[in-house]
Residue frames as a rotation matrix with the C-alpha (Angstrom) as fourth column:
MET 1
-0.403 0.800 0.444 5.99
0.915 0.336 0.225 -12.22
0.031 0.497 -0.867 -3.07
TYR 2
-0.834 0.220 0.506 3.83
-0.073 -0.953 0.293 -9.27
0.546 0.208 0.811 -4.03
TYR 3
-0.462 0.745 -0.482 0.92
0.841 0.196 -0.504 -8.10
-0.281 -0.638 -0.717 -1.88
ALA 4
-0.366 0.473 0.802 -1.94
0.368 -0.718 0.591 -5.76
0.855 0.511 0.089 -2.76
ILE 5
-0.713 0.186 -0.676 -2.84
0.601 -0.334 -0.726 -3.22
-0.361 -0.924 0.126 -0.10
ILE 6
-0.450 0.697 0.559 -6.33
0.497 -0.325 0.805 -1.98
0.742 0.640 -0.200 -0.90
SER 7
-0.792 0.071 -0.606 -7.51
0.530 -0.412 -0.741 0.92
-0.302 -0.909 0.289 1.22
GLU 8
-0.011 0.856 0.517 -10.86
0.775 -0.320 0.545 2.68
0.631 0.407 -0.660 1.39
ASP 9
-0.870 -0.322 0.374 -11.11
0.102 -0.859 -0.501 6.28
0.483 -0.398 0.780 2.60
ILE 10
-0.382 0.757 -0.530 -13.59
0.699 -0.138 -0.702 7.69
-0.605 -0.639 -0.476 5.03
ASN 11
0.496 0.589 0.638 -15.96
0.842 -0.506 -0.187 10.28
0.213 0.630 -0.747 3.55
ASP 12
0.912 -0.098 0.399 -14.42
-0.076 -0.995 -0.072 13.73
0.404 0.035 -0.914 3.05
SER 13
0.710 -0.677 -0.195 -10.86
0.627 0.481 0.614 12.50
-0.321 -0.558 0.765 3.65
LEU 14
0.591 -0.509 0.625 -9.08
0.506 -0.370 -0.779 15.14
0.628 0.777 0.039 1.57
ALA 15
0.605 -0.367 0.706 -7.91
-0.593 -0.800 0.092 17.37
0.531 -0.474 -0.702 4.44
LEU 16
0.723 -0.341 0.601 -6.64
-0.359 0.558 0.748 14.38
-0.590 -0.757 0.280 6.41
ARG 17
0.729 -0.461 0.505 -4.87
0.677 0.594 -0.435 13.06
-0.100 0.659 0.745 3.31
GLN 18
0.611 -0.488 0.624 -3.16
0.095 -0.737 -0.669 16.39
0.786 0.468 -0.404 2.76
SER 19
0.680 -0.329 0.655 -1.92
-0.726 -0.426 0.539 16.53
0.102 -0.842 -0.529 6.36
ALA 20
0.459 -0.474 0.751 -0.26
-0.263 0.735 0.625 13.09
-0.848 -0.485 0.213 6.18
ARG 21
0.994 0.083 -0.074 0.69
-0.094 0.272 -0.958 13.00
-0.059 0.959 0.278 2.49
SER 22
0.376 -0.919 -0.120 4.41
-0.802 -0.257 -0.539 13.73
0.465 0.299 -0.834 2.74
ALA 23
-0.276 -0.457 0.845 4.99
-0.838 0.546 0.022 11.01
-0.471 -0.702 -0.534 5.35
HIS 24
0.572 0.569 0.591 2.86
-0.148 0.781 -0.607 8.57
-0.807 0.259 0.531 3.32
LEU 25
0.943 -0.216 -0.253 4.87
-0.264 -0.025 -0.964 9.29
0.202 0.976 -0.081 0.15
GLU 26
0.073 -0.962 0.262 8.19
-0.994 -0.093 -0.064 8.93
0.086 -0.256 -0.963 1.99
ARG 27
-0.055 -0.031 0.998 7.32
-0.466 0.885 0.001 5.34
-0.883 -0.465 -0.063 2.90
LEU 28
0.855 0.401 0.329 6.31
0.113 0.476 -0.872 4.56
-0.506 0.783 0.362 -0.68
GLN 29
0.704 -0.667 -0.246 9.51
-0.623 -0.412 -0.665 6.12
0.342 0.621 -0.705 -1.98
ALA 30
-0.113 -0.742 0.661 11.52
-0.902 0.356 0.245 3.92
-0.417 -0.569 -0.709 0.39
LEU 31
0.344 0.311 0.886 9.85
0.032 0.939 -0.343 0.83
-0.939 0.146 0.313 -1.11
ALA 32
0.999 0.033 -0.035 10.60
-0.031 -0.124 -0.992 2.14
-0.038 0.992 -0.122 -4.61
ASN 33
0.382 -0.924 0.021 14.24
-0.912 -0.380 -0.155 2.80
0.151 0.040 -0.988 -3.70
GLU 34
-0.243 -0.420 0.875 14.52
-0.620 0.761 0.193 -0.80
-0.746 -0.496 -0.445 -2.50
GLY 35
-0.770 -0.029 -0.637 13.06
-0.605 0.351 0.715 -2.05
0.203 0.936 -0.288 -5.80
ARG 36
-0.907 0.416 0.060 10.00
0.329 0.793 -0.512 -3.51
-0.261 -0.445 -0.857 -4.02
LEU 37
-0.222 0.864 -0.452 7.23
-0.176 -0.492 -0.853 -1.22
-0.959 -0.109 0.261 -5.29
LEU 38
-0.548 0.144 0.824 5.29
0.774 0.461 0.434 -2.40
-0.317 0.876 -0.364 -8.34
VAL 39
-0.425 0.491 0.760 2.63
0.360 -0.679 0.640 0.34
0.830 0.546 0.112 -8.37
ALA 40
-0.484 0.349 -0.803 0.95
0.812 -0.164 -0.560 2.78
-0.327 -0.923 -0.205 -6.01
GLY 41
-0.915 0.176 0.364 -1.68
0.009 -0.890 0.455 5.46
0.404 0.420 0.813 -6.29
PRO 42
-0.712 0.702 -0.005 -5.03
-0.171 -0.181 -0.968 6.81
-0.681 -0.689 0.249 -5.14
HIS 43
-0.490 0.698 0.522 -8.50
0.870 0.362 0.333 6.21
0.044 0.617 -0.785 -6.53
PRO 44
-0.966 0.191 0.174 -10.03
-0.176 -0.980 0.098 9.56
0.190 0.064 0.980 -7.54
ALA 45
-0.608 0.792 0.053 -13.53
0.156 0.184 -0.971 10.01
-0.778 -0.582 -0.235 -6.13
ILE 46
0.569 0.743 -0.352 -14.72
-0.258 -0.245 -0.935 11.15
-0.781 0.623 0.052 -9.56
ASP 47
0.589 -0.253 0.767 -13.78
0.678 0.671 -0.300 10.12
-0.439 0.697 0.567 -13.11
THR 48
0.855 -0.431 0.287 -10.76
-0.128 -0.712 -0.690 12.38
0.502 0.554 -0.664 -13.63
ASN 49
0.112 -0.907 -0.406 -7.05
0.675 0.370 -0.639 12.37
0.729 -0.203 0.654 -12.83
ASP 50
-0.915 -0.377 0.146 -7.42
0.175 -0.696 -0.696 15.60
0.364 -0.611 0.703 -10.86
PRO 51
-0.159 0.951 -0.265 -10.56
0.831 0.274 0.485 15.32
0.534 -0.143 -0.834 -8.71
GLY 52
-0.378 -0.017 0.926 -9.95
-0.173 -0.981 -0.088 18.65
0.909 -0.194 0.368 -6.96
ASN 53
-0.516 0.218 0.829 -12.11
-0.845 -0.287 -0.450 19.06
0.139 -0.933 0.332 -3.87
ALA 54
0.593 0.727 -0.344 -13.89
-0.665 0.684 0.299 15.75
0.453 0.052 0.890 -4.57
GLY 55
0.056 -0.694 0.718 -10.72
-0.934 0.217 0.282 14.06
-0.351 -0.687 -0.636 -3.33
PHE 56
-0.555 -0.402 -0.728 -10.11
-0.620 0.784 0.040 10.36
0.555 0.473 -0.684 -3.33
SER 57
0.542 0.833 0.105 -12.00
-0.744 0.419 0.520 7.24
0.389 -0.360 0.848 -2.33
GLY 58
0.881 -0.292 0.373 -9.03
-0.020 0.763 0.646 5.04
-0.473 -0.576 0.667 -1.48
SER 59
0.195 -0.903 -0.383 -5.60
-0.961 -0.254 0.110 3.81
-0.197 0.346 -0.917 -2.51
LEU 60
0.999 -0.033 -0.006 -3.84
0.031 0.974 -0.225 0.82
0.013 0.225 0.974 -4.01
VAL 61
0.162 -0.986 0.027 -0.28
-0.967 -0.153 0.204 -0.26
-0.197 -0.059 -0.979 -3.27
ILE 62
0.995 -0.021 -0.097 1.26
0.000 0.978 -0.207 -3.39
0.099 0.206 0.973 -4.78
ALA 63
0.285 -0.935 0.209 4.67
-0.904 -0.335 -0.266 -4.15
0.319 -0.113 -0.941 -3.32
GLU 64
0.228 -0.337 -0.914 6.96
0.018 0.939 -0.342 -7.01
0.974 0.062 0.220 -2.45
PHE 65
0.258 -0.128 0.958 7.18
-0.952 -0.202 0.229 -8.20
0.164 -0.971 -0.173 1.16
GLU 66
-0.772 -0.635 0.010 8.64
-0.616 0.745 -0.256 -11.26
0.156 -0.204 -0.967 2.90
SER 67
-0.814 0.547 -0.195 5.20
0.575 0.804 -0.148 -12.47
0.076 -0.233 -0.970 4.00
LEU 68
0.043 0.930 0.365 1.56
0.515 -0.334 0.790 -11.51
0.856 0.154 -0.493 4.43
GLU 69
0.547 0.130 -0.827 2.34
0.834 -0.176 0.524 -10.61
-0.077 -0.976 -0.205 8.05
HIS 70
-0.504 -0.792 -0.344 5.10
0.695 -0.609 0.383 -8.21
-0.513 -0.047 0.857 6.97
ALA 71
-0.703 0.319 0.635 2.80
0.425 -0.528 0.735 -6.62
0.570 0.787 0.236 4.39
GLN 72
0.386 0.909 -0.155 0.03
0.642 -0.144 0.753 -6.23
0.662 -0.390 -0.640 6.98
SER 73
0.249 -0.399 -0.883 2.44
0.869 -0.310 0.385 -4.71
-0.427 -0.863 0.270 9.48
TRP 74
-0.816 -0.557 0.155 3.69
0.556 -0.685 0.471 -2.24
-0.156 0.470 0.869 6.87
ALA 75
-0.362 0.774 0.519 0.11
0.418 -0.363 0.833 -1.31
0.833 0.519 -0.192 5.94
ASP 76
0.492 0.587 -0.643 -0.89
0.812 -0.042 0.582 -0.87
0.315 -0.808 -0.497 9.59
ALA 77
-0.051 -0.636 -0.770 1.94
0.782 -0.504 0.365 1.63
-0.621 -0.584 0.523 10.10
ASP 78
-0.317 -0.033 0.948 0.89
0.833 -0.489 0.261 3.86
0.455 0.872 0.183 7.19
PRO 79
-0.959 -0.086 -0.268 0.58
0.211 -0.852 -0.479 7.55
-0.187 -0.516 0.836 8.17
TYR 80
-0.574 0.819 0.005 -2.84
-0.505 -0.358 0.785 7.61
0.645 0.448 0.620 6.48
VAL 81
-0.026 0.529 -0.848 -4.00
0.526 0.729 0.438 4.95
0.850 -0.435 -0.297 8.96
SER 82
-0.461 -0.216 -0.861 -2.84
0.885 -0.182 -0.428 6.94
-0.064 -0.959 0.275 11.98
ALA 83
-0.991 0.106 -0.086 -4.30
-0.115 -0.989 0.096 10.15
-0.075 0.105 0.992 10.49
GLY 84
-0.368 0.913 0.178 -7.72
0.076 0.220 -0.973 8.49
-0.927 -0.345 -0.150 10.15
VAL 85
-0.524 0.121 -0.843 -7.85
-0.807 -0.385 0.447 8.66
-0.271 0.915 0.300 6.34
TYR 86
-0.680 0.159 -0.716 -8.74
-0.358 0.780 0.513 5.01
0.640 0.605 -0.473 5.84
GLN 87
0.145 0.786 0.601 -11.89
-0.989 0.128 0.070 3.32
-0.022 -0.605 0.796 7.08
GLN 88
0.828 0.103 0.552 -10.71
-0.135 0.991 0.018 -0.08
-0.545 -0.089 0.834 5.86
VAL 89
0.015 -0.858 -0.514 -7.44
-0.997 -0.049 0.053 -1.65
-0.071 0.512 -0.856 4.70
LYS 90
0.903 0.218 0.369 -7.21
-0.182 0.975 -0.131 -5.10
-0.388 0.051 0.920 3.10
VAL 91
-0.120 -0.958 -0.261 -3.95
-0.930 0.017 0.366 -6.89
-0.346 0.287 -0.893 2.38
LYS 92
0.815 0.430 0.387 -3.98
-0.236 0.858 -0.456 -9.78
-0.529 0.280 0.801 -0.07
PRO 93
-0.246 -0.864 0.439 -1.32
0.240 0.384 0.892 -11.84
-0.939 0.325 0.113 -1.84
PHE 94
0.636 0.375 -0.674 -0.90
-0.497 -0.469 -0.730 -10.73
-0.590 0.799 -0.112 -5.45
LYS 95
0.057 -0.582 0.811 0.39
0.535 0.704 0.467 -12.86
-0.843 0.407 0.352 -8.32
ARG 96
0.037 -0.126 -0.991 1.85
-0.630 -0.773 0.075 -10.76
-0.776 0.621 -0.108 -11.11
VAL 97
0.285 0.122 0.951 1.04
0.544 0.796 -0.265 -12.28
-0.789 0.593 0.160 -14.51
LEU 98
0.169 -0.182 0.969 1.24
0.926 -0.306 -0.220 -9.38
0.336 0.934 0.117 -16.99
PRO 99
0.784 -0.460 -0.418 3.27
-0.431 0.082 -0.898 -7.47
0.447 0.884 -0.134 -18.08
């Protein structure tokens, strides 16, 4: 089943994001390589694809896991969590309807 991992950044998270970005992307790439990643990306803090120094306000990952517990465990181990980027992370079941 798919699960949505919805994360909210702390204020001024850009430097922390940059320090943990490569490890964060490696984990997402592993999900993609396994065919389990539906979509992933950050939420720009301002209305543009390249927010520059404004940074990001959070992230969304939708991926396939065996259970809610597995999805939560994966989310808890994210390098952005250990780096202090996120102030909150929610994991919810996701039912893909379209496309």
